[in-house]
C-alpha positions as CSV (number, residue, x, y, z in Angstrom):
1,M,-11.1,8.4,-39.1
2,T,-7.6,9.6,-38.1
3,S,-4.9,7.8,-40.0
4,I,-1.2,7.4,-39.4
5,A,-0.7,10.0,-42.2
6,S,-0.9,12.5,-39.2
7,I,2.6,11.4,-38.2
8,T,5.2,14.1,-38.8
9,G,8.9,14.1,-38.4
10,Q,11.3,11.1,-38.4
11,V,12.1,9.8,-35.0
12,T,14.1,7.0,-33.3
13,V,12.3,4.9,-30.7
14,L,14.1,2.8,-28.2
15,T,12.1,-0.1,-26.7
16,G,12.6,-2.4,-23.8
17,S,11.5,-6.1,-23.4
18,Y,11.4,-8.8,-20.8
19,T,14.1,-11.5,-21.6
20,P,14.1,-15.2,-21.0
21,D,15.7,-14.9,-17.6
22,T,12.9,-12.5,-16.5
23,G,9.9,-14.4,-17.9
24,G,9.9,-13.0,-21.4
25,E,11.2,-13.8,-24.9
26,G,12.8,-10.6,-25.9
27,V,16.4,-9.4,-26.4
28,G,16.3,-6.4,-24.1
29,L,16.8,-3.2,-26.0
30,T,15.5,-2.7,-29.6
31,T,15.8,0.5,-31.6
32,L,13.2,1.4,-34.2
33,S,13.1,4.0,-37.0
34,L,9.8,5.7,-37.6
35,T,9.6,7.5,-40.9
36,P,6.7,9.8,-41.8
37,G,4.8,9.7,-45.1
38,D,1.3,9.4,-46.5
39,A,-1.1,6.7,-45.1
40,D,0.7,4.0,-47.1
41,A,4.2,5.2,-46.6
42,V,4.7,5.7,-42.9
43,G,7.4,3.2,-42.0
44,L,8.5,1.6,-38.8
45,R,11.5,-0.8,-38.8
46,V,13.9,-2.4,-36.4
47,T,17.4,-1.0,-36.8
48,D,19.4,-2.6,-33.9
49,T,19.1,-4.9,-30.9
50,V,21.2,-5.0,-27.7
51,A,21.1,-7.6,-24.9
52,A,19.7,-6.1,-21.6
53,S,18.2,-8.4,-19.0
54,G,14.6,-7.5,-18.1
55,A,14.6,-4.1,-19.6
56,S,11.1,-3.0,-18.4
57,Y,11.4,0.8,-18.4
58,L,13.6,3.4,-20.0
59,A,14.5,7.0,-19.4
60,A,16.7,9.6,-21.1
61,H,19.3,11.9,-19.6
62,P,18.1,15.6,-20.0
63,T,21.3,16.9,-21.7
64,L,23.5,13.9,-22.6
65,P,23.0,11.2,-25.3
66,V,22.5,8.6,-22.6
67,A,19.5,6.3,-21.8
68,Y,18.9,4.3,-18.7
69,T,17.1,1.0,-18.2
70,T,15.8,-1.1,-15.3
71,H,16.8,-4.8,-15.1
72,E,13.6,-6.1,-13.5
73,S,14.3,-9.1,-11.3
74,T,14.4,-9.9,-7.5
75,A,18.1,-9.0,-7.5
76,G,17.3,-5.8,-9.4
77,A,19.7,-3.4,-11.2
78,V,19.8,-0.3,-13.4
79,S,22.3,0.6,-16.1
80,A,23.3,3.3,-18.6
81,F,23.7,3.1,-22.4
82,G,25.3,5.6,-24.7
83,L,23.3,6.7,-27.7
84,R,24.9,7.5,-31.1
85,E,22.9,8.3,-34.2
86,G,22.8,5.4,-36.6
87,A,24.4,3.0,-34.1
88,A,23.3,0.6,-31.4
89,P,23.2,1.7,-27.8
90,V,26.5,1.0,-26.0
91,P,26.7,-0.1,-22.4
92,L,28.4,2.5,-20.1
93,G,29.8,0.5,-17.3
94,A,28.3,-2.4,-15.3
95,P,24.7,-2.3,-13.9
96,L,24.3,-1.2,-10.3
97,T,21.8,-2.6,-7.8
98,G,19.4,-0.6,-5.7
99,G,16.2,-2.7,-4.9
100,A,14.0,-5.6,-5.9
101,N,12.1,-5.6,-9.2
102,P,12.9,-2.0,-10.4
103,C,10.0,-1.1,-12.7
104,H,10.4,2.7,-13.4
105,L,13.1,5.3,-13.4
106,T,13.8,8.9,-14.3
107,V,16.8,11.3,-14.3
108,H,16.7,14.3,-12.0
109,P,16.6,17.6,-14.0
110,S,20.0,18.4,-12.6
111,G,21.4,15.5,-14.6
112,D,23.3,14.3,-11.5
113,Y,21.0,11.6,-10.2
114,L,19.0,8.6,-11.4
115,L,15.8,7.9,-9.4
116,T,14.3,4.4,-9.5
117,A,11.0,2.9,-8.3
118,N,11.5,-0.7,-7.0
119,Y,8.3,-2.7,-6.9
120,G,9.6,-5.1,-4.3
121,T,8.2,-8.6,-3.8
122,D,5.6,-10.3,-1.6
123,T,8.0,-10.1,1.3
124,L,10.2,-7.1,0.3
125,P,8.7,-3.6,0.4
126,G,8.6,-1.1,-2.4
127,T,11.4,1.4,-2.3
128,V,12.9,4.4,-4.2
129,A,16.6,4.3,-4.9
130,V,19.0,7.2,-5.9
131,H,22.1,6.7,-7.9
132,R,24.7,9.3,-8.5
133,L,25.7,10.0,-12.1
134,N,29.1,11.4,-13.3
135,G,29.7,14.0,-16.0
136,D,29.3,11.6,-18.9
137,G,26.1,10.1,-17.5
138,R,27.6,6.9,-16.1
139,L,26.3,5.4,-12.8
140,V,28.7,6.1,-10.0
141,D,27.2,4.8,-6.7
142,L,24.0,4.3,-4.7
143,T,23.4,7.3,-2.5
144,D,20.0,6.5,-0.9
145,V,17.2,4.0,-0.6
146,V,13.9,4.9,1.1
147,E,11.3,2.3,2.1
148,H,7.6,2.8,1.7
149,K,5.1,1.7,4.3
150,G,1.4,0.9,3.9
151,S,-1.1,-1.5,2.4
152,G,-4.5,-1.6,0.7
153,P,-7.7,-3.7,0.6
154,V,-7.1,-5.7,-2.7
155,V,-6.2,-9.2,-1.7
156,G,-3.1,-10.6,-3.5
157,R,-1.9,-7.1,-4.7
158,Q,-1.9,-4.8,-1.7
159,E,-0.7,-6.8,1.3
160,G,2.4,-4.5,1.2
161,T,3.9,-1.6,-0.6
162,H,4.8,-1.7,-4.3
163,A,6.5,1.4,-5.7
164,H,5.6,1.7,-9.4
165,Q,6.8,5.1,-10.7
166,V,9.1,7.9,-9.7
167,L,9.0,11.3,-11.4
168,V,9.9,15.0,-10.8
169,D,7.1,17.6,-10.7
170,P,7.1,20.3,-13.4
171,A,8.7,22.8,-11.1
172,G,11.6,20.5,-10.4
173,R,11.0,20.9,-6.7
174,Y,9.5,17.6,-5.5
175,I,10.0,13.9,-6.3
176,L,6.7,11.9,-6.5
177,A,6.6,8.1,-6.1
178,T,3.4,6.2,-6.8
179,D,2.8,3.1,-4.7
180,L,0.3,0.6,-6.1
181,G,0.2,-1.4,-2.8
182,A,-0.4,1.5,-0.5
183,D,-2.8,3.6,-2.6
184,T,-0.4,6.4,-2.0
185,V,1.7,9.0,-3.7
186,F,4.8,9.7,-1.6
187,T,6.5,13.1,-2.0
188,Y,10.2,13.7,-1.4
189,E,12.8,16.4,-1.7
190,L,16.2,15.5,-3.1
191,D,19.3,16.9,-1.6
192,V,21.4,17.5,-4.7
193,T,24.6,17.6,-2.7
194,T,24.3,14.3,-0.8
195,G,21.9,12.5,-3.1
196,T,19.5,11.7,-0.2
197,L,15.7,11.9,-0.1
198,K,13.8,13.8,2.5
199,P,10.1,12.7,3.0
200,V,7.7,15.7,2.6
201,A,4.2,14.3,2.3
202,A,2.0,11.3,1.5
203,S,-1.2,11.7,-0.6
204,Q,-3.6,8.9,0.2
205,L,-5.7,8.0,-2.9
206,R,-8.9,6.0,-3.1
207,P,-8.6,2.7,-1.3
208,G,-8.1,-0.2,-3.8
209,S,-7.3,2.1,-6.7
210,G,-3.7,1.0,-7.1
211,P,-2.1,4.1,-8.6
212,R,0.4,2.9,-11.3
213,H,1.6,5.9,-13.2
214,L,1.1,9.7,-13.1
215,A,1.2,12.2,-16.0
216,F,1.3,16.0,-15.4
217,A,-0.6,18.5,-17.5
218,P,1.9,21.0,-18.9
219,T,0.6,23.7,-16.6
220,G,1.6,21.7,-13.6
221,D,-1.6,22.3,-11.7
222,L,-3.3,19.0,-12.7
223,V,-1.9,15.5,-12.6
224,L,-3.6,12.4,-14.0
225,S,-3.3,8.9,-12.5
226,A,-3.7,5.6,-14.3
227,D,-5.2,3.4,-11.5
228,E,-4.3,-0.2,-12.2
229,L,-6.5,-2.0,-9.7
230,S,-9.7,0.0,-10.1
231,S,-9.4,0.4,-13.9
232,T,-9.9,4.2,-13.7
233,V,-8.2,7.4,-14.6
234,T,-8.3,10.1,-12.0
235,C,-7.8,13.9,-12.3
236,H,-6.1,15.4,-9.3
237,R,-5.3,19.0,-8.4
238,Y,-1.6,19.3,-7.7
239,D,-0.5,21.6,-4.9
240,A,3.0,22.7,-6.0
241,E,3.7,24.3,-2.6
242,T,3.1,21.1,-0.6
243,G,3.7,18.4,-3.2
244,T,0.3,16.9,-2.6
245,L,-2.6,15.5,-4.8
246,H,-6.3,16.2,-4.3
247,E,-8.8,14.3,-6.3
248,L,-11.2,16.3,-8.5
249,S,-12.9,13.6,-10.6
250,R,-12.4,10.1,-12.1
251,V,-13.7,8.1,-15.1
252,P,-13.4,4.5,-16.2
253,A,-10.3,3.8,-18.2
254,T,-12.2,1.8,-20.8
255,A,-15.8,1.5,-22.0
256,V,-15.3,-2.2,-22.8
257,A,-17.5,-4.1,-20.4
258,D,-17.1,-7.5,-18.7
259,I,-13.4,-7.8,-19.3
260,P,-10.9,-7.5,-16.4
261,N,-8.8,-4.4,-17.2
262,Q,-5.6,-2.8,-16.0
263,P,-4.6,0.7,-17.2
264,G,-0.9,0.8,-18.0
265,G,0.8,3.8,-19.7
266,I,-0.5,7.3,-19.5
267,V,0.5,10.4,-21.6
268,T,-0.7,14.0,-21.8
269,S,-0.5,16.1,-25.0
270,D,1.9,19.0,-25.3
271,C,-1.1,21.3,-25.5
272,G,-2.5,20.0,-22.2
273,R,-6.0,19.3,-23.6
274,Y,-5.8,15.5,-24.1
275,V,-4.8,12.4,-22.2
276,W,-4.2,8.9,-23.6
277,V,-4.1,5.6,-21.6
278,T,-3.3,2.0,-22.6
279,N,-5.7,-0.7,-21.4
280,R,-4.4,-4.2,-20.7
281,G,-7.4,-6.5,-20.9
282,A,-9.5,-4.4,-23.1
283,D,-6.5,-4.1,-25.4
284,T,-7.2,-0.6,-26.4
285,V,-5.8,2.9,-26.1
286,A,-8.4,5.4,-24.8
287,A,-8.5,9.1,-25.4
288,F,-9.8,11.8,-23.0
289,R,-10.3,15.5,-23.2
290,L,-9.0,17.3,-20.1
291,T,-10.9,20.3,-18.7
292,A,-10.2,22.4,-15.7
293,T,-11.5,19.7,-13.3
294,D,-12.6,16.7,-15.4
295,L,-11.9,14.1,-18.0
296,E,-14.2,13.6,-21.0
297,P,-13.9,10.3,-22.9
298,L,-13.2,10.7,-26.6
299,G,-13.4,7.0,-27.4
300,E,-10.8,4.2,-27.7
301,V,-9.2,2.1,-30.5
302,P,-7.5,-1.3,-30.6
303,S,-3.9,-1.1,-29.5
304,G,-2.5,-3.1,-32.4
305,G,-1.8,-6.1,-30.2
306,N,-2.4,-7.7,-26.8
307,W,-1.7,-6.3,-23.4
308,P,-0.7,-2.7,-24.3
309,R,1.7,-1.6,-21.6
310,G,4.1,1.2,-22.6
311,L,3.0,4.4,-24.4
312,A,5.1,7.1,-26.0
313,S,4.2,10.3,-27.8
314,V,5.7,11.1,-31.3
315,P,4.8,14.1,-33.5
316,G,1.2,13.4,-34.7
317,G,0.9,10.0,-33.1
318,L,1.5,7.5,-30.3
319,V,3.8,4.4,-30.1
320,V,2.3,1.5,-28.2
321,A,4.2,-1.5,-26.7
322,N,2.0,-4.6,-26.7
323,Q,3.6,-7.0,-24.3
324,H,1.8,-10.3,-24.9
325,S,1.6,-10.1,-28.7
326,G,5.1,-8.8,-28.9
327,T,4.2,-5.9,-31.2
328,V,4.9,-2.2,-31.4
329,A,2.1,-0.3,-33.1
330,V,1.8,3.3,-34.3
331,L,-1.5,5.2,-33.8
332,G,-2.4,8.5,-35.5
333,V,-3.7,11.4,-33.3
334,S,-6.0,14.0,-34.7
335,G,-6.2,17.7,-33.8
336,D,-9.1,17.0,-31.5
337,G,-7.2,14.3,-29.5
338,S,-9.1,11.3,-31.0
339,L,-7.1,8.3,-32.2
340,G,-6.9,6.3,-35.4
341,E,-6.5,2.6,-35.5
342,A,-3.0,1.1,-35.7
343,G,-1.6,1.6,-39.2
344,V,1.9,0.2,-38.7
345,V,2.8,-2.8,-36.5
346,V,6.2,-4.5,-36.1
347,E,7.2,-7.5,-34.1
348,V,9.4,-7.0,-31.0
349,A,9.1,-9.9,-28.6
350,S,7.8,-9.2,-25.0
351,V,8.0,-5.5,-25.5
352,V,6.9,-3.4,-22.6
353,C,8.1,0.2,-22.9
354,A,9.1,2.8,-25.5
355,L,11.2,5.9,-25.4
356,V,11.6,8.5,-28.1
357,I,15.3,9.3,-28.4
């Protein structure tokens, strides 16, 4: 069985947590130090904590030592933090609003804009917001907000739109936004002069699938979706000319039967041959081998806690954020993509996401 001895290279991991004002028990931001070693010497320890309300997702600037977090609440906001080696993250200005319940964000490859997916509420639609960044990575102003339209068949979850992720395709040409409520991936172009989004396409996925997050294969021709409502993982062909997705195949996200399950985080390997997905309900991380058109299950292991949500790749392993147990676990990854059970677990209350910095 793969062990955490496969972990190579010391890394710093930044995690985000729900806080008491957002229904959790966490502080907000927590930095962890992961140190490699043999199976008994791999270490994971908390180094710093910083208050940040409802820090439900994190993203890094492509060139600057700056990270960004959502503040997930009905009022909704995003903010920037400066990163210094060996020191706690430092707030860079006040948070800026942009939509209700922001749940995912990413920095445009230009480094000039922050893109945020706002889940919305039962009465407020899902949206994508754009904030301008200045030369040191600080948030300057809100340049655009686009509203999604649509719905799906799942009662209680799909009466309206719920944007859940926003990311840039590997070519840097299109912005893709998943919408769990509309079973749709919306495609945009960003005007890097004005900071405004132009709608380009809308890829309709299977009704009731509830696409949560996407992960591209390194080649850019395939994109995988973690489908929250149907508990599946779908392989799509990505048309880089039109920015559209076309389903090739799909598989169950977990082999655990008779347990309601919601896939959460999804990560592809650097080599492009493997995909890993967290399963909230089954409380596992599942591994898959990716072929030219299909996904082959490679098994799954316990996540090291309850309700695994966030997932991040580190050299030789994966870091898992287990929300309900308040634990961060490290899993080893073998050369064939299979996983070892959690060898290191530390407590971080209400943790939901992880970012390697």
